[in-house]
N, C-alpha and C positions, 0 to 999 in steps of 0.2 A: 792772819791777813793784816790785822791792825799794826803789828810790830813791823812787818815788812813795809807797810806804807810809811811809817815813821822813819825807817832807815832810808827809804827812797827819797823822802823829803829832805833829810839831812844831807845826803850826797848831792842832791840838786842845789841845796843852799851853799855848799862848799864850792861847787863849780861856779855858781853865780857870784859868790862873795869875792872871788879873786878878780872879777872883771874890772872894777874901778881902778884897782892898783895896776893891773896889766895894761889897761888903756892909758893911764897916766904915764907909765914908764915907757911905752912902746909906740904910741901914736902921735906924740908931740902936740902941736897946736892945730890939729885938723879941725875944720869947721864942724860944728855940732851935727848938722843934718847929714853931712857926708859920713861922719863917724857912725851915726845911728844906722844909716843905710848899709854900710859895709858890715857892721856887726850882725845885722839880721840877714843880709844876703849870704854871709858866711854860714849862718845856721841853716838857711834854706838849701844852699848848695850841698852842704855836708850831709843833710838828711835825704836829699833827692835820690841818691843811689840806694839807700836803704828802702825807701818807699817803692821804687821800681821793682825791687826784688820780693816784695811782700806778696802773699798768696791772694789777698783781696785786691782786685784791680782798682785803680784810683777812681775811675768814672763810676764803677759799681758802688763804691763806698759813698761817693757824693750823691749819687742818684737816690740812695736810701734815706737821705735827710728829709725831714718834714719842713714845711714852710717856717714853722717856729724855730727849728734848728738852723735854718739858713740865716734867719735874723740874728740868732745867737752867734753864729760863725762870723757874720759880717761885723757885728758889734765887737767881738773879741779881736778881730784883725785890726779894726780901726783904733780901738782904745788901747789895746796892749801891744799891737805890732807896729802901728804907724805913729801915734801921738806920744805914748809913754816913752819909747826910746829916744824920741826927739828931745823931750824935756830932760831926760837923764843925761843925754850927751852934752846938753848945755851945762848941766851941773858939773859933769866930769871936766869939761873944757875950762870952766872959769872958777870952780871951787877946788878945795883940797880933797885928796882921796879919803882922809879921815872923815871930813864933813859929809861927803856923799855916802860913804859906807854906813855911818851911824843913822842918817835920816832915812835910809832904805827900810829901817825897822817899821816905819809907819805904814808900809804896805800890808803888814799883818793886821793892823788895826782896821784899815779900810776894808780889807777882805772879810774880816769877821763881822763887822757891822752890816755890810751888805748881805752876807750869807744869812744873818739873823733877821734883818728887817725885810728884805725883799724875797729871799728864797726860803725863809722859815726853817733854816737848818737849826737843829737843836744845839744849843751852846750851854754846857753845864757850868757850874760854879768853878770847877777846877780850870776850865778853859779861860773864863773871865779873870780869875785870879792870876793865872800865868800871864795873860795878856797885859794886865795892869802892871805886873812886875817888870815885864819887858819894856812897856812904854815908860814907866818910871825911870828905868835905867837909861833909856834913850834920852829922855828929857834932861836927866842929870848930866849926861855927857855933853849934850848940845849946849846947855847953859854954862857949864864950867869951861867949855872950850871957847865960847864966844865972849865970855865975860859980861854978858848982858842978856836981854830977852829979845833982841832984834834979829830976825832971820835975814840972811843975805839973799840976793836974787838967785844965785845958784842953789841955795837951800830951798827956796820956794819952788824952784823948778823940779827939784827932786821930790818934794812933797806932792806936786801935781802928778808926776810920773807914778808915784805910789798909789794915788787915788785912782788913776786910770788902770793900773794893773789890778787893783781891787775889783773893778768892774770886769776886767778881762778874766780874772780867776773864777769868778762866779758864773760867767757866761760859758767858759770852757767846761766847767763841771757838767753842764747839761748836754755835752756833745760826746757822750760815752760810746756812741755807735761808730765814731770815727777812730781809726787806729791813732795812737798818740804820735807816732812818727809822721803820719800824713798831716795831722793837725798842726804840728810844729813846723813842718816843711811849708805848708800854705802860708802860715804867719810870716815865716822868714822871707820867703820869696816876695810876697806882697809888700811887706814893710820895707824890705831892702830896696826894691826897685823904686818904690814911691819916694823914699827919702833921698836916694841918690839923684833922682830926677829933680827933686826939690833943691838939693844942694847945687846942682848945675845951674838952676834958674836963679838962685839967690847970690851965688858967688862963683868966681872963676878959680878960687883957691883949691888946691888939692894936696895930697900928701905924697911922699916919696914911695917908690915901689916897695921898699921894706916896710913902711908904715901901713900901706894898703894891705900887704900880705899879713902883717901882724893883726890888723883889725879883722880880717876874714877868719884867721885862725882862732882868735879870741871868740868871735861870734859862733863858730862851729862848736866850740867846747862849752863856753859859758852861757850861751843862749840856746843853741841847738840841743845838745845832749842834756843840759840842765832842764830845758823846757819839757823834753820827753819824760824825764824822771818826775818832774813836777806834776804833769798831767796824770801819770800813773798814781802818784800819791793822792791827788784830788779824788780819783775814782775809788780809792781804798779807804781813806779816812776823812774825806770831806774838805771843804774849803777853809773852814775856821781852824781846824787842827793842822792842816797842811801849812797854812800861812804862819801859824805860830812856830812850828818847827823850822820853817824856812827863815824865820827871823834870826837864826843863828848865823846866817851867811854874812850879813853886814858886819858882825863882830869879827869874823874871820878876815874880812877885808881890812878892818881897822888894824888888826894885829899885823897883817902883812905890810900895811902902810908904814908901821913903826919899824919893822925889821928890814924892809927892802928899800923904802923911800926915805927913811930917816926922819919921818914926821914925829913930833913929840906932843901927844895930847896931854892934858893936865892930869895930876895924880888922881883926881876924882874918878877918872875912867875905870880904875881898877876896882873901886867900890861898886861902881855901876855894873861892871862885868860880873861881880859876885851876885848882885841882885838879878841880873839876866839869867845866870846859871840857875838860881833858885827858881825862877819862873819856869825854865825848861824842865827841871826835875819835878816840879809840882805837877806839870802837865803830864809827864811821863807816867805818873802813878794813876792816871785816870782809868776807871773801870765802869763803863756804861753798860748796864745789864737790866733788862726788864722783859716781861712777856710781850711779844709783838706778832703781828700777822702779816704775811706776805700775800699780796693779791696776785691773781694770774698776770703773767708778764711774758712777752715775747721780745727778744732782742738779740744782738750779735756783739760779742766781745770776747776777749781772751779769758779763759778760765781753766780751772782744774776740777776734778770730780770731788768737791767738798760737800758739806752738808746742804748747800744751796744748789748744787748741780749733780743730781743723781739721776741722770737720764741715760738712755741706752744709745748706742751707735750701730749703724748698719754694718760697719766694718769691724775689725778686731778691736778689743778693748784698748782705750787710750788712757794712760795714767798721768802723762805729763801735761804741761800747758798747751792748749789748742784753742782754735777760734772757729765758730760756726753759729748759724742761727739756731736758737734753742728756745724752748718754752719752760716756764716755771709754773708749776701747779700751786694752788693755795696751800699755805703752810703756816701753822702757828707754833711757836716754840720760844724758848728763853735761852739766851747766851750772851756773852760779852760781845759788843759790836760797835762799830763806828758808822757814821753816815755815808757809807759807800753807795754804789749804784743799786744795791739791793736793800738798803736800809734808809730810805728817805721818807720815813713815816712821821706822822705828827706825834706830839707828846702832850 
């Protein structure tokens, strides 16, 4: 399960990493609020059809949320769906694709710190070491690219977006009872409609039909599909590790900005890229194993009949992935694990 979560996080990172370059190349000088709205509206509309075909009705899934989970859902929508894309769109509009892509690495730092400080997620030495290497690589690139230590306003906007997404990532982790597609769809539609309305109130400027279509398409792929994959990774390997693997996305965006947009970052970028790769490989070798106890638990999520799901069904035996309400009996054992929805114990 852990390796699958890593691969899911990496695919999510690739899809998101291409978004700054795609927006820079295809949406022109669209106002930031309108761009943010269209990106998230595209993700919401793209996932709406998937949500309507799911076995669990939307209202049933939402009705099952506790009061605490409703607060988490509202906070995730406001921080990660409404505010963060608005700050990011400002950075894309007024900064370079290279600058935006590189500074997105700070999302991993914000997510890990919040996961450790607020939600008490276990963060081992390998995670911290990998995180420091990634941050060091990011700082080296930012400093070598700007020629000094002063951050631009677009850069500060991207950093603000990263902090808001750090809040969003940790709140989203607590919403495991909601299907990932429904959660991403709710974020997309809410954020999209809000920011488009904000754009109309602040400015009469708009993009061409081609630019609007491009923004919706980028949103469906880089925000919709990417977010669904990211949520799955959160539930399998936790917020700290997901955000670290997700930090590869900004470097993919930087590489595309060089190949497709002709941007030329300084030579120190390649040294920083090697440091970044070292951090990723260091994390990939993590093996977290110790005796632990599972307390009784009842919940609903997609699962297979692995060592944590050995329950019977009234109908014929089901061997593939399926979803239903189920109970976990107390269990004590030892195996390699990550802080997924079944391993959020103290250390």
